[in-house]
PDB file of N, CA, C and O in Angstrom:
ATOM      1  N   UNK A   1     105.607 102.214 114.206  1.00  0.00           N
ATOM      2  CA  UNK A   1     104.806 102.198 112.991  1.00  0.00           C
ATOM      3  C   UNK A   1     105.078 100.888 112.254  1.00  0.00           C
ATOM      4  O   UNK A   1     106.206 100.396 112.220  1.00  0.00           O
ATOM      5  N   UNK A   2     104.009 100.332 111.663  1.00  0.00           N
ATOM      6  CA  UNK A   2     104.143  99.100 110.887  1.00  0.00           C
ATOM      7  C   UNK A   2     103.698  99.359 109.453  1.00  0.00           C
ATOM      8  O   UNK A   2     102.989 100.326 109.171  1.00  0.00           O
ATOM      9  N   UNK A   3     104.127  98.477 108.552  1.00  0.00           N
ATOM     10  CA  UNK A   3     103.702  98.512 107.154  1.00  0.00           C
ATOM     11  C   UNK A   3     103.081  97.161 106.835  1.00  0.00           C
ATOM     12  O   UNK A   3     103.685  96.118 107.086  1.00  0.00           O
ATOM     13  N   UNK A   4     101.865  97.182 106.278  1.00  0.00           N
ATOM     14  CA  UNK A   4     101.137  95.947 105.981  1.00  0.00           C
ATOM     15  C   UNK A   4     100.549  96.037 104.582  1.00  0.00           C
ATOM     16  O   UNK A   4      99.962  97.054 104.212  1.00  0.00           O
ATOM     17  N   UNK A   5     100.709  94.960 103.797  1.00  0.00           N
ATOM     18  CA  UNK A   5     100.073  94.862 102.480  1.00  0.00           C
ATOM     19  C   UNK A   5      98.916  93.886 102.583  1.00  0.00           C
ATOM     20  O   UNK A   5      98.997  92.877 103.284  1.00  0.00           O
ATOM     21  N   UNK A   6      97.832  94.199 101.871  1.00  0.00           N
ATOM     22  CA  UNK A   6      96.701  93.294 101.893  1.00  0.00           C
ATOM     23  C   UNK A   6      95.501  93.844 101.161  1.00  0.00           C
ATOM     24  O   UNK A   6      95.617  94.734 100.319  1.00  0.00           O
ATOM     25  N   UNK A   7      94.337  93.296 101.497  1.00  0.00           N
ATOM     26  CA  UNK A   7      93.081  93.635 100.818  1.00  0.00           C
ATOM     27  C   UNK A   7      92.072  94.190 101.816  1.00  0.00           C
ATOM     28  O   UNK A   7      91.918  93.668 102.920  1.00  0.00           O
ATOM     29  N   UNK A   8      91.391  95.254 101.410  1.00  0.00           N
ATOM     30  CA  UNK A   8      90.345  95.865 102.226  1.00  0.00           C
ATOM     31  C   UNK A   8      89.065  95.035 102.102  1.00  0.00           C
ATOM     32  O   UNK A   8      88.667  94.653 101.002  1.00  0.00           O
ATOM     33  N   UNK A   9      88.432  94.765 103.238  1.00  0.00           N
ATOM     34  CA  UNK A   9      87.160  94.046 103.256  1.00  0.00           C
ATOM     35  C   UNK A   9      86.209  94.737 104.224  1.00  0.00           C
ATOM     36  O   UNK A   9      86.630  95.366 105.195  1.00  0.00           O
ATOM     37  N   UNK A  10      84.912  94.606 103.935  1.00  0.00           N
ATOM     38  CA  UNK A  10      83.873  95.131 104.820  1.00  0.00           C
ATOM     39  C   UNK A  10      83.276  93.972 105.585  1.00  0.00           C
ATOM     40  O   UNK A  10      82.949  92.944 104.993  1.00  0.00           O
ATOM     41  N   UNK A  11      83.129  94.116 106.886  1.00  0.00           N
ATOM     42  CA  UNK A  11      82.508  93.092 107.725  1.00  0.00           C
ATOM     43  C   UNK A  11      81.233  93.665 108.323  1.00  0.00           C
ATOM     44  O   UNK A  11      81.260  94.710 108.972  1.00  0.00           O
ATOM     45  N   UNK A  12      80.126  92.986 108.107  1.00  0.00           N
ATOM     46  CA  UNK A  12      78.819  93.447 108.592  1.00  0.00           C
ATOM     47  C   UNK A  12      78.595  92.997 110.031  1.00  0.00           C
ATOM     48  O   UNK A  12      77.687  92.215 110.314  1.00  0.00           O
ATOM     49  N   UNK A  13      79.425  93.493 110.926  1.00  0.00           N
ATOM     50  CA  UNK A  13      79.321  93.203 112.356  1.00  0.00           C
ATOM     51  C   UNK A  13      78.842  94.475 113.035  1.00  0.00           C
ATOM     52  O   UNK A  13      79.418  95.544 112.833  1.00  0.00           O
ATOM     53  N   UNK A  14      77.789  94.367 113.840  1.00  0.00           N
ATOM     54  CA  UNK A  14      77.182  95.535 114.508  1.00  0.00           C
ATOM     55  C   UNK A  14      76.835  96.569 113.443  1.00  0.00           C
ATOM     56  O   UNK A  14      76.043  96.282 112.544  1.00  0.00           O
ATOM     57  N   UNK A  15      77.408  97.757 113.526  1.00  0.00           N
ATOM     58  CA  UNK A  15      77.112  98.793 112.517  1.00  0.00           C
ATOM     59  C   UNK A  15      78.044  98.697 111.315  1.00  0.00           C
ATOM     60  O   UNK A  15      78.005  99.558 110.436  1.00  0.00           O
ATOM     61  N   UNK A  16      78.879  97.666 111.263  1.00  0.00           N
ATOM     62  CA  UNK A  16      79.792  97.448 110.148  1.00  0.00           C
ATOM     63  C   UNK A  16      81.184  97.971 110.456  1.00  0.00           C
ATOM     64  O   UNK A  16      81.351  98.958 111.172  1.00  0.00           O
ATOM     65  N   UNK A  17      82.177  97.293 109.903  1.00  0.00           N
ATOM     66  CA  UNK A  17      83.560  97.719 110.104  1.00  0.00           C
ATOM     67  C   UNK A  17      84.397  97.369 108.883  1.00  0.00           C
ATOM     68  O   UNK A  17      84.114  96.403 108.175  1.00  0.00           O
ATOM     69  N   UNK A  18      85.425  98.162 108.649  1.00  0.00           N
ATOM     70  CA  UNK A  18      86.362  97.940 107.549  1.00  0.00           C
ATOM     71  C   UNK A  18      87.622  97.305 108.106  1.00  0.00           C
ATOM     72  O   UNK A  18      88.144  97.728 109.138  1.00  0.00           O
ATOM     73  N   UNK A  19      88.108  96.275 107.407  1.00  0.00           N
ATOM     74  CA  UNK A  19      89.300  95.568 107.858  1.00  0.00           C
ATOM     75  C   UNK A  19      90.309  95.449 106.722  1.00  0.00           C
ATOM     76  O   UNK A  19      89.973  95.565 105.543  1.00  0.00           O
ATOM     77  N   UNK A  20      91.547  95.215 107.118  1.00  0.00           N
ATOM     78  CA  UNK A  20      92.611  94.873 106.182  1.00  0.00           C
ATOM     79  C   UNK A  20      92.995  93.432 106.466  1.00  0.00           C
ATOM     80  O   UNK A  20      93.401  93.099 107.579  1.00  0.00           O
ATOM     81  N   UNK A  21      92.865  92.571 105.451  1.00  0.00           N
ATOM     82  CA  UNK A  21      93.342  91.199 105.569  1.00  0.00           C
ATOM     83  C   UNK A  21      94.694  91.171 104.876  1.00  0.00           C
ATOM     84  O   UNK A  21      94.786  91.348 103.661  1.00  0.00           O
ATOM     85  N   UNK A  22      95.743  90.948 105.660  1.00  0.00           N
ATOM     86  CA  UNK A  22      97.103  91.041 105.126  1.00  0.00           C
ATOM     87  C   UNK A  22      97.409  89.871 104.200  1.00  0.00           C
ATOM     88  O   UNK A  22      96.715  88.854 104.201  1.00  0.00           O
ATOM     89  N   UNK A  23      98.461  90.040 103.414  1.00  0.00           N
ATOM     90  CA  UNK A  23      98.912  88.976 102.516  1.00  0.00           C
ATOM     91  C   UNK A  23      99.350  87.737 103.286  1.00  0.00           C
ATOM     92  O   UNK A  23      99.423  86.649 102.714  1.00  0.00           O
ATOM     93  N   UNK A  24      99.642  87.886 104.578  1.00  0.00           N
ATOM     94  CA  UNK A  24     100.044  86.748 105.412  1.00  0.00           C
ATOM     95  C   UNK A  24      98.883  86.182 106.225  1.00  0.00           C
ATOM     96  O   UNK A  24      99.076  85.283 107.043  1.00  0.00           O
ATOM     97  N   UNK A  25      97.652  86.719 105.998  1.00  0.00           N
ATOM     98  CA  UNK A  25      96.462  86.175 106.634  1.00  0.00           C
ATOM     99  C   UNK A  25      96.028  86.837 107.928  1.00  0.00           C
ATOM    100  O   UNK A  25      95.026  86.431 108.516  1.00  0.00           O
ATOM    101  N   UNK A  26      96.754  87.845 108.385  1.00  0.00           N
ATOM    102  CA  UNK A  26      96.358  88.551 109.606  1.00  0.00           C
ATOM    103  C   UNK A  26      95.258  89.556 109.291  1.00  0.00           C
ATOM    104  O   UNK A  26      95.224  90.129 108.202  1.00  0.00           O
ATOM    105  N   UNK A  27      94.358  89.767 110.250  1.00  0.00           N
ATOM    106  CA  UNK A  27      93.266  90.720 110.076  1.00  0.00           C
ATOM    107  C   UNK A  27      93.459  91.895 111.021  1.00  0.00           C
ATOM    108  O   UNK A  27      93.705  91.721 112.214  1.00  0.00           O
ATOM    109  N   UNK A  28      93.341  93.097 110.462  1.00  0.00           N
ATOM    110  CA  UNK A  28      93.443  94.332 111.233  1.00  0.00           C
ATOM    111  C   UNK A  28      92.152  95.115 111.051  1.00  0.00           C
ATOM    112  O   UNK A  28      91.674  95.280 109.929  1.00  0.00           O
ATOM    113  N   UNK A  29      91.592  95.592 112.146  1.00  0.00           N
ATOM    114  CA  UNK A  29      90.425  96.468 112.063  1.00  0.00           C
ATOM    115  C   UNK A  29      90.927  97.891 111.845  1.00  0.00           C
ATOM    116  O   UNK A  29      91.757  98.383 112.608  1.00  0.00           O
ATOM    117  N   UNK A  30      90.423  98.550 110.805  1.00  0.00           N
ATOM    118  CA  UNK A  30      90.888  99.896 110.479  1.00  0.00           C
ATOM    119  C   UNK A  30      90.203 100.926 111.365  1.00  0.00           C
ATOM    120  O   UNK A  30      88.979 100.928 111.500  1.00  0.00           O
ATOM    121  N   UNK A  31      90.991 101.790 111.959  1.00  0.00           N
ATOM    122  CA  UNK A  31      90.502 102.816 112.875  1.00  0.00           C
ATOM    123  C   UNK A  31      90.218 104.093 112.099  1.00  0.00           C
ATOM    124  O   UNK A  31      91.137 104.756 111.616  1.00  0.00           O
ATOM    125  N   UNK A  32      88.944 104.431 111.984  1.00  0.00           N
ATOM    126  CA  UNK A  32      88.496 105.637 111.275  1.00  0.00           C
ATOM    127  C   UNK A  32      89.112 105.761 109.876  1.00  0.00           C
ATOM    128  O   UNK A  32      89.782 106.749 109.577  1.00  0.00           O
ATOM    129  N   UNK A  33      88.882 104.746 109.011  1.00  0.00           N
ATOM    130  CA  UNK A  33      89.477 104.812 107.673  1.00  0.00           C
ATOM    131  C   UNK A  33      88.859 105.930 106.831  1.00  0.00           C
ATOM    132  O   UNK A  33      87.674 106.236 106.963  1.00  0.00           O
ATOM    133  N   UNK A  34      89.666 106.525 105.975  1.00  0.00           N
ATOM    134  CA  UNK A  34      89.168 107.579 105.089  1.00  0.00           C
ATOM    135  C   UNK A  34      88.224 106.975 104.050  1.00  0.00           C
ATOM    136  O   UNK A  34      88.237 105.767 103.813  1.00  0.00           O
ATOM    137  N   UNK A  35      87.418 107.817 103.443  1.00  0.00           N
ATOM    138  CA  UNK A  35      86.482 107.354 102.418  1.00  0.00           C
ATOM    139  C   UNK A  35      87.222 106.695 101.255  1.00  0.00           C
ATOM    140  O   UNK A  35      86.717 105.736 100.672  1.00  0.00           O
ATOM    141  N   UNK A  36      88.397 107.189 100.913  1.00  0.00           N
ATOM    142  CA  UNK A  36      89.185 106.623  99.808  1.00  0.00           C
ATOM    143  C   UNK A  36      89.639 105.198 100.089  1.00  0.00           C
ATOM    144  O   UNK A  36      89.924 104.440  99.162  1.00  0.00           O
ATOM    145  N   UNK A  37      89.704 104.839 101.348  1.00  0.00           N
ATOM    146  CA  UNK A  37      90.159 103.508 101.737  1.00  0.00           C
ATOM    147  C   UNK A  37      89.007 102.518 101.878  1.00  0.00           C
ATOM    148  O   UNK A  37      89.230 101.307 101.884  1.00  0.00           O
ATOM    149  N   UNK A  38      87.791 103.013 101.992  1.00  0.00           N
ATOM    150  CA  UNK A  38      86.619 102.156 102.213  1.00  0.00           C
ATOM    151  C   UNK A  38      86.075 101.629 100.890  1.00  0.00           C
ATOM    152  O   UNK A  38      85.001 102.028 100.439  1.00  0.00           O
ATOM    153  N   UNK A  39      86.847 100.713 100.271  1.00  0.00           N
ATOM    154  CA  UNK A  39      86.467 100.111  98.992  1.00  0.00           C
ATOM    155  C   UNK A  39      86.741  98.609  99.062  1.00  0.00           C
ATOM    156  O   UNK A  39      87.893  98.179  99.123  1.00  0.00           O
ATOM    157  N   UNK A  40      85.689  97.835  99.053  1.00  0.00           N
ATOM    158  CA  UNK A  40      85.787  96.377  99.125  1.00  0.00           C
ATOM    159  C   UNK A  40      86.704  95.852  98.023  1.00  0.00           C
ATOM    160  O   UNK A  40      86.541  96.202  96.853  1.00  0.00           O
ATOM    161  N   UNK A  41      87.671  95.010  98.401  1.00  0.00           N
ATOM    162  CA  UNK A  41      88.558  94.370  97.440  1.00  0.00           C
ATOM    163  C   UNK A  41      89.772  95.188  97.032  1.00  0.00           C
ATOM    164  O   UNK A  41      90.588  94.715  96.241  1.00  0.00           O
ATOM    165  N   UNK A  42      89.912  96.392  97.548  1.00  0.00           N
ATOM    166  CA  UNK A  42      91.036  97.260  97.203  1.00  0.00           C
ATOM    167  C   UNK A  42      92.331  96.677  97.770  1.00  0.00           C
ATOM    168  O   UNK A  42      92.402  96.346  98.954  1.00  0.00           O
ATOM    169  N   UNK A  43      93.351  96.552  96.923  1.00  0.00           N
ATOM    170  CA  UNK A  43      94.668  96.058  97.347  1.00  0.00           C
ATOM    171  C   UNK A  43      95.515  97.265  97.730  1.00  0.00           C
ATOM    172  O   UNK A  43      95.683  98.192  96.937  1.00  0.00           O
ATOM    173  N   UNK A  44      96.045  97.247  98.946  1.00  0.00           N
ATOM    174  CA  UNK A  44      96.761  98.417  99.456  1.00  0.00           C
ATOM    175  C   UNK A  44      98.002  98.029 100.259  1.00  0.00           C
ATOM    176  O   UNK A  44      98.176  96.885 100.678  1.00  0.00           O
ATOM    177  N   UNK A  45      98.848  99.029 100.452  1.00  0.00           N
ATOM    178  CA  UNK A  45      99.932  98.957 101.427  1.00  0.00           C
ATOM    179  C   UNK A  45      99.669 100.082 102.412  1.00  0.00           C
ATOM    180  O   UNK A  45      99.567 101.246 102.024  1.00  0.00           O
ATOM    181  N   UNK A  46      99.561  99.735 103.682  1.00  0.00           N
ATOM    182  CA  UNK A  46      99.218 100.711 104.718  1.00  0.00           C
ATOM    183  C   UNK A  46     100.376 100.855 105.691  1.00  0.00           C
ATOM    184  O   UNK A  46     100.994  99.873 106.102  1.00  0.00           O
ATOM    185  N   UNK A  47     100.657 102.104 106.049  1.00  0.00           N
ATOM    186  CA  UNK A  47     101.592 102.405 107.131  1.00  0.00           C
ATOM    187  C   UNK A  47     100.770 103.016 108.252  1.00  0.00           C
ATOM    188  O   UNK A  47      99.994 103.946 108.032  1.00  0.00           O
ATOM    189  N   UNK A  48     100.948 102.486 109.453  1.00  0.00           N
ATOM    190  CA  UNK A  48     100.162 103.002 110.564  1.00  0.00           C
ATOM    191  C   UNK A  48     100.610 102.458 111.897  1.00  0.00           C
ATOM    192  O   UNK A  48     101.643 101.797 112.009  1.00  0.00           O
ATOM    193  N   UNK A  49      99.812 102.748 112.904  1.00  0.00           N
ATOM    194  CA  UNK A  49     100.127 102.350 114.275  1.00  0.00           C
ATOM    195  C   UNK A  49      99.043 101.441 114.837  1.00  0.00           C
ATOM    196  O   UNK A  49      97.853 101.651 114.601  1.00  0.00           O
ATOM    197  N   UNK A  50      99.472 100.431 115.583  1.00  0.00           N
ATOM    198  CA  UNK A  50      98.537  99.577 116.316  1.00  0.00           C
ATOM    199  C   UNK A  50      98.047 100.360 117.526  1.00  0.00           C
ATOM    200  O   UNK A  50      98.848 100.906 118.285  1.00  0.00           O
ATOM    201  N   UNK A  51      96.724 100.414 117.704  1.00  0.00           N
ATOM    202  CA  UNK A  51      96.116 101.160 118.810  1.00  0.00           C
ATOM    203  C   UNK A  51      95.663 100.183 119.893  1.00  0.00           C
ATOM    204  O   UNK A  51      94.555  99.651 119.826  1.00  0.00           O
ATOM    205  N   UNK A  52      96.501  99.950 120.871  1.00  0.00           N
ATOM    206  CA  UNK A  52      96.147  99.046 121.970  1.00  0.00           C
ATOM    207  C   UNK A  52      95.279  99.740 123.018  1.00  0.00           C
ATOM    208  O   UNK A  52      94.790  99.096 123.946  1.00  0.00           O
ATOM    209  N   UNK A  53      95.088 101.053 122.870  1.00  0.00           N
ATOM    210  CA  UNK A  53      94.276 101.816 123.823  1.00  0.00           C
ATOM    211  C   UNK A  53      92.823 101.960 123.378  1.00  0.00           C
ATOM    212  O   UNK A  53      92.041 102.649 124.032  1.00  0.00           O
ATOM    213  N   UNK A  54      92.456 101.312 122.266  1.00  0.00           N
ATOM    214  CA  UNK A  54      91.110 101.430 121.697  1.00  0.00           C
ATOM    215  C   UNK A  54      90.469 100.043 121.658  1.00  0.00           C
ATOM    216  O   UNK A  54      91.122  99.059 121.309  1.00  0.00           O
ATOM    217  N   UNK A  55      89.175  99.973 122.024  1.00  0.00           N
ATOM    218  CA  UNK A  55      88.420  98.724 121.940  1.00  0.00           C
ATOM    219  C   UNK A  55      87.209  98.950 121.043  1.00  0.00           C
ATOM    220  O   UNK A  55      86.692 100.065 120.960  1.00  0.00           O
ATOM    221  N   UNK A  56      86.754  97.886 120.367  1.00  0.00           N
ATOM    222  CA  UNK A  56      85.588  97.989 119.494  1.00  0.00           C
ATOM    223  C   UNK A  56      84.653  96.815 119.731  1.00  0.00           C
ATOM    224  O   UNK A  56      85.011  95.836 120.387  1.00  0.00           O
ATOM    225  N   UNK A  57      83.459  96.929 119.190  1.00  0.00           N
ATOM    226  CA  UNK A  57      82.476  95.845 119.281  1.00  0.00           C
ATOM    227  C   UNK A  57      82.856  94.693 118.360  1.00  0.00           C
ATOM    228  O   UNK A  57      82.644  93.531 118.706  1.00  0.00           O
ATOM    229  N   UNK A  58      83.415  95.002 117.191  1.00  0.00           N
ATOM    230  CA  UNK A  58      83.705  93.986 116.177  1.00  0.00           C
ATOM    231  C   UNK A  58      84.751  92.978 116.640  1.00  0.00           C
ATOM    232  O   UNK A  58      84.586  91.779 116.414  1.00  0.00           O
ATOM    233  N   UNK A  59      85.810  93.430 117.273  1.00  0.00           N
ATOM    234  CA  UNK A  59      86.880  92.565 117.778  1.00  0.00           C
ATOM    235  C   UNK A  59      87.348  91.546 116.738  1.00  0.00           C
ATOM    236  O   UNK A  59      87.385  90.347 117.013  1.00  0.00           O
ATOM    237  N   UNK A  60      87.704  92.022 115.548  1.00  0.00           N
ATOM    238  CA  UNK A  60      88.129  91.128 114.469  1.00  0.00           C
ATOM    239  C   UNK A  60      89.644  91.041 114.332  1.00  0.00           C
ATOM    240  O   UNK A  60      90.147  90.246 113.537  1.00  0.00           O
ATOM    241  N   UNK A  61      90.370  91.838 115.089  1.00  0.00           N
ATOM    242  CA  UNK A  61      91.832  91.838 115.018  1.00  0.00           C
ATOM    243  C   UNK A  61      92.373  93.083 115.677  1.00  0.00           C
ATOM    244  O   UNK A  61      91.625  93.883 116.240  1.00  0.00           O
ATOM    245  N   UNK A  62      93.682  93.237 115.602  1.00  0.00           N
ATOM    246  CA  UNK A  62      94.298  94.436 116.163  1.00  0.00           C
ATOM    247  C   UNK A  62      93.771  95.675 115.441  1.00  0.00           C
ATOM    248  O   UNK A  62      93.452  95.623 114.253  1.00  0.00           O
ATOM    249  N   UNK A  63      93.684  96.771 116.158  1.00  0.00           N
ATOM    250  CA  UNK A  63      93.167  98.007 115.575  1.00  0.00           C
ATOM    251  C   UNK A  63      94.330  98.786 114.980  1.00  0.00           C
ATOM    252  O   UNK A  63      95.304  99.096 115.666  1.00  0.00           O
ATOM    253  N   UNK A  64      94.212  99.098 113.691  1.00  0.00           N
ATOM    254  CA  UNK A  64      95.273  99.769 112.947  1.00  0.00           C
ATOM    255  C   UNK A  64      94.824 101.169 112.557  1.00  0.00           C
ATOM    256  O   UNK A  64      93.867 101.338 111.802  1.00  0.00           O
ATOM    257  N   UNK A  65      95.523 102.167 113.078  1.00  0.00           N
ATOM    258  CA  UNK A  65      95.262 103.562 112.720  1.00  0.00           C
ATOM    259  C   UNK A  65      96.136 103.900 111.517  1.00  0.00           C
ATOM    260  O   UNK A  65      97.364 103.879 111.606  1.00  0.00           O
ATOM    261  N   UNK A  66      95.501 104.208 110.403  1.00  0.00           N
ATOM    262  CA  UNK A  66      96.202 104.451 109.143  1.00  0.00           C
ATOM    263  C   UNK A  66      96.821 105.841 109.143  1.00  0.00           C
ATOM    264  O   UNK A  66      96.139 106.838 109.380  1.00  0.00           O
ATOM    265  N   UNK A  67      98.125 105.894 108.872  1.00  0.00           N
ATOM    266  CA  UNK A  67      98.826 107.171 108.731  1.00  0.00           C
ATOM    267  C   UNK A  67      98.977 107.534 107.259  1.00  0.00           C
ATOM    268  O   UNK A  67      98.877 108.702 106.886  1.00  0.00           O
ATOM    269  N   UNK A  68      99.220 106.522 106.422  1.00  0.00           N
ATOM    270  CA  UNK A  68      99.288 106.726 104.971  1.00  0.00           C
ATOM    271  C   UNK A  68      99.056 105.388 104.289  1.00  0.00           C
ATOM    272  O   UNK A  68      99.276 104.326 104.873  1.00  0.00           O
ATOM    273  N   UNK A  69      98.607 105.460 103.041  1.00  0.00           N
ATOM    274  CA  UNK A  69      98.412 104.222 102.286  1.00  0.00           C
ATOM    275  C   UNK A  69      98.643 104.480 100.807  1.00  0.00           C
ATOM    276  O   UNK A  69      98.548 105.610 100.327  1.00  0.00           O
ATOM    277  N   UNK A  70      98.949 103.393 100.095  1.00  0.00           N
ATOM    278  CA  UNK A  70      99.073 103.468  98.644  1.00  0.00           C
ATOM    279  C   UNK A  70      98.340 102.269  98.057  1.00  0.00           C
ATOM    280  O   UNK A  70      98.272 101.200  98.663  1.00  0.00           O
ATOM    281  N   UNK A  71      97.798 102.474  96.871  1.00  0.00           N
ATOM    282  CA  UNK A  71      97.070 101.413  96.178  1.00  0.00           C
ATOM    283  C   UNK A  71      98.072 100.563  95.414  1.00  0.00           C
ATOM    284  O   UNK A  71      98.934 101.091  94.712  1.00  0.00           O
ATOM    285  N   UNK A  72      97.959  99.245  95.549  1.00  0.00           N
ATOM    286  CA  UNK A  72      98.841  98.307  94.859  1.00  0.00           C
ATOM    287  C   UNK A  72      98.195  97.883  93.547  1.00  0.00           C
ATOM    288  O   UNK A  72      96.983  97.686  93.472  1.00  0.00           O
ATOM    289  N   UNK A  73      98.983  97.752  92.566  1.00  0.00           N
ATOM    290  CA  UNK A  73      98.485  97.329  91.243  1.00  0.00           C
ATOM    291  C   UNK A  73      98.761  95.877  91.017  1.00  0.00           C
ATOM    292  O   UNK A  73      98.417  95.339  89.964  1.00  0.00           O
TER     293      UNK A  73
END
């Protein structure tokens, strides 16, 4: 499990995808994010797992399956 802080962004690729751009500049594609997490510009800390067994059309970064998250102020 990894912990990443960053900002949620929406990318209009294919049918659209939600990503986390980390504070260090890495991009993670969110795997089935909850509705509460799908907010453009939201600053969060996410704990989750990298899914190397999943492929997507967007291919914007490693796929991150969210286990829990908190909103950063």
